[in-house]
C-alpha positions as CSV (number, residue, x, y, z in Angstrom):
1,M,0.3,0.2,-0.2
2,G,3.2,2.4,0.8
3,Q,4.3,1.8,-2.1
4,V,1.8,2.5,-4.4
5,F,1.0,6.5,-2.5
6,G,4.3,7.3,-3.0
7,S,4.2,6.5,-6.5
8,I,0.7,8.5,-6.9
9,Q,2.4,10.8,-4.7
10,D,5.5,10.7,-7.0
11,M,3.7,11.5,-10.2
12,F,1.5,14.6,-8.6
13,H,4.7,16.5,-7.6
14,G,5.8,15.7,-11.4
15,R,2.1,16.9,-12.8
16,R,2.6,19.6,-9.6
17,W,5.8,20.6,-11.0
18,R,5.4,20.5,-14.9
19,E,2.6,22.4,-14.0
20,R,4.2,25.0,-11.8
21,Q,7.0,24.9,-15.6
22,I,4.6,26.1,-17.6
23,R,2.9,28.5,-15.4
24,K,6.2,30.3,-15.1
25,I,7.0,30.3,-19.1
26,T,2.9,31.9,-19.4
27,D,3.5,34.8,-17.1
28,K,7.0,35.9,-18.6
29,V,4.4,36.1,-22.3
30,F,1.6,37.0,-21.0
31,D,3.6,39.7,-19.4
32,K,5.3,40.8,-22.4
33,I,2.6,41.0,-24.5
34,K,0.9,43.8,-21.9
35,E,4.1,45.6,-22.4
36,D,4.0,45.5,-25.8
37,S,0.3,46.2,-25.8
38,G,-0.7,48.7,-23.2
39,R,-3.5,46.1,-22.3
40,D,-4.2,43.7,-19.1
41,S,-6.2,40.8,-21.5
42,L,-5.4,38.9,-24.5
43,T,-6.6,39.5,-27.8
44,F,-6.8,37.0,-30.5
45,E,-3.8,37.9,-32.8
46,D,-2.4,38.8,-29.1
47,V,-3.2,35.0,-28.5
48,C,-1.6,34.1,-31.6
49,I,1.9,35.5,-30.6
50,A,1.3,34.4,-27.7
51,V,1.2,30.5,-28.5
52,L,4.0,31.8,-30.3
53,Y,6.0,32.4,-27.5
54,V,5.0,29.6,-25.7
55,Y,6.3,27.5,-27.8
56,N,9.6,28.4,-28.8
57,D,10.3,28.9,-24.5
58,I,9.3,24.8,-24.2
59,N,10.6,23.7,-28.0
60,K,14.0,25.2,-26.0
61,H,14.0,23.0,-23.1
62,L,12.0,19.9,-24.6
63,P,14.0,17.0,-26.4
64,G,13.2,15.5,-29.5
65,P,12.0,17.6,-32.3
66,H,10.4,20.5,-32.3
67,N,7.0,21.1,-32.4
68,D,4.6,22.9,-34.0
69,P,1.7,24.9,-32.9
70,P,-1.8,24.7,-32.6
71,S,-3.4,26.2,-36.0
72,K,-5.3,29.5,-35.3
73,A,-8.5,28.5,-36.1
74,S,-7.9,25.8,-33.8
75,L,-6.6,28.3,-31.2
76,R,-9.2,30.3,-31.6
77,A,-11.6,27.7,-30.8
78,L,-9.2,27.0,-27.4
79,M,-9.5,30.7,-27.1
80,Q,-14.0,30.5,-26.7
81,E,-13.1,27.7,-24.2
82,F,-11.3,29.1,-21.8
83,D,-12.4,32.9,-21.6
84,V,-14.9,32.2,-19.1
85,N,-16.5,36.2,-18.8
86,L,-17.5,36.5,-22.6
87,D,-15.4,39.3,-22.8
88,G,-13.5,37.9,-26.2
89,L,-10.2,38.9,-24.0
90,L,-7.9,36.1,-22.2
91,D,-7.0,37.7,-18.7
92,R,-3.8,36.8,-17.1
93,E,-6.2,33.2,-15.1
94,E,-7.9,32.1,-18.5
95,F,-4.4,33.0,-19.8
96,A,-3.2,30.4,-17.8
97,D,-5.3,27.8,-18.4
98,F,-5.4,28.1,-22.5
99,I,-1.9,27.4,-21.8
100,Q,-1.9,24.4,-19.4
101,K,-4.7,22.4,-21.8
102,L,-2.6,23.4,-25.2
103,T,0.2,22.1,-23.8
104,T,-1.0,19.0,-21.9
105,D,-1.2,17.2,-25.5
106,M,2.3,18.4,-26.2
107,L,4.4,17.4,-23.9
108,T,2.7,13.7,-23.1
109,V,3.8,13.4,-27.1
110,V,6.9,14.4,-25.6
111,S,6.7,12.6,-22.9
112,R,6.2,9.0,-25.7
113,N,8.7,10.0,-27.6
114,L,11.0,10.2,-25.0
115,I,10.3,6.9,-23.5
116,I,10.9,5.5,-27.3
117,A,14.2,7.3,-27.8
118,L,15.5,5.9,-24.8
119,L,14.5,2.2,-24.4
120,V,12.8,0.8,-26.8
121,A,14.9,2.0,-30.3
122,P,18.6,0.7,-28.1
123,T,16.9,-2.2,-27.5
124,V,15.4,-2.9,-30.7
125,A,19.1,-2.0,-32.3
126,L,21.1,-4.1,-29.8
127,L,18.9,-7.2,-30.2
128,T,19.5,-6.6,-34.0
129,K,23.0,-7.0,-33.7
130,R,22.8,-9.4,-32.1
131,A,20.5,-11.6,-34.8
132,T,23.2,-10.4,-37.5
133,E,26.0,-11.2,-36.4
134,G,26.1,-15.0,-37.2
135,V,24.8,-13.7,-40.7
136,P,27.6,-15.0,-43.0
137,G,29.5,-11.2,-44.4
138,V,27.9,-9.2,-41.6
139,G,28.8,-11.3,-39.1
140,K,32.8,-9.9,-38.6
141,V,31.3,-5.8,-39.6
142,V,28.4,-6.2,-37.1
143,Q,30.5,-7.3,-34.1
144,K,33.2,-4.5,-34.3
145,V,29.7,-2.3,-34.1
146,P,30.4,-0.5,-30.2
147,N,28.3,-2.4,-28.5
148,S,27.6,0.7,-25.5
149,L,24.3,-0.3,-24.2
150,Q,25.3,-2.9,-22.6
151,G,28.2,-1.8,-20.2
152,Q,28.8,-3.5,-17.8
153,N,26.9,-6.6,-19.2
154,N,29.4,-7.5,-22.2
155,K,31.1,-10.7,-22.0
156,K,32.7,-10.8,-24.6
157,K,35.1,-13.0,-25.4
158,K,38.3,-13.4,-23.4
159,K,41.7,-13.8,-24.7
160,K,42.4,-17.2,-22.9
161,K,46.1,-15.6,-21.2
162,K,49.0,-18.0,-21.3
163,K,49.3,-19.0,-18.1
164,L,52.9,-18.6,-16.4
165,N,55.5,-21.1,-15.3
166,P,56.4,-20.6,-12.1
167,D,59.9,-22.5,-12.7
168,P,61.9,-20.0,-14.8
169,T,64.5,-21.8,-15.6
170,I,61.0,-23.4,-17.9
171,S,60.7,-19.9,-19.4
172,C,63.5,-19.3,-20.2
173,Q,64.5,-22.6,-22.5
174,A,61.2,-21.6,-24.0
175,W,62.2,-18.9,-24.9
176,R,65.2,-19.5,-26.3
């Protein structure tokens, strides 16, 4: 029971960390747009520019390929969903909720791609290498490829070391 509670707590802390990071980005972007426009709320055009800023900032910090921002049509629909007071503008809190929703799917895709890149691809590469080592013509080439994935588990065939003869006279005779 303790392990289940611990893993749930870890997931909650990870989620809270992500939300705090996204909130930092959204506050920074909101302040920048607010400073440039002189308004306390964002228009649709401001939201489009802000989304580009947010995606640019997130893409700088996340590994893997860059994620494209959504289309203007989907931004307009999402903006209408998060415009709570129906004034056609997003205030700071509405914008923060808007970006949280917008980035949730993107972060899920990035997480899935990281799992594939870090676990699945190296495993497939290792299995492919092992399967082709016995193929004539290819096997010798494949064996020369380093096996960095196995690390300490790499049990290559060791050359048999010649045992040293404890009697030095016999060893000297063998050298002559």
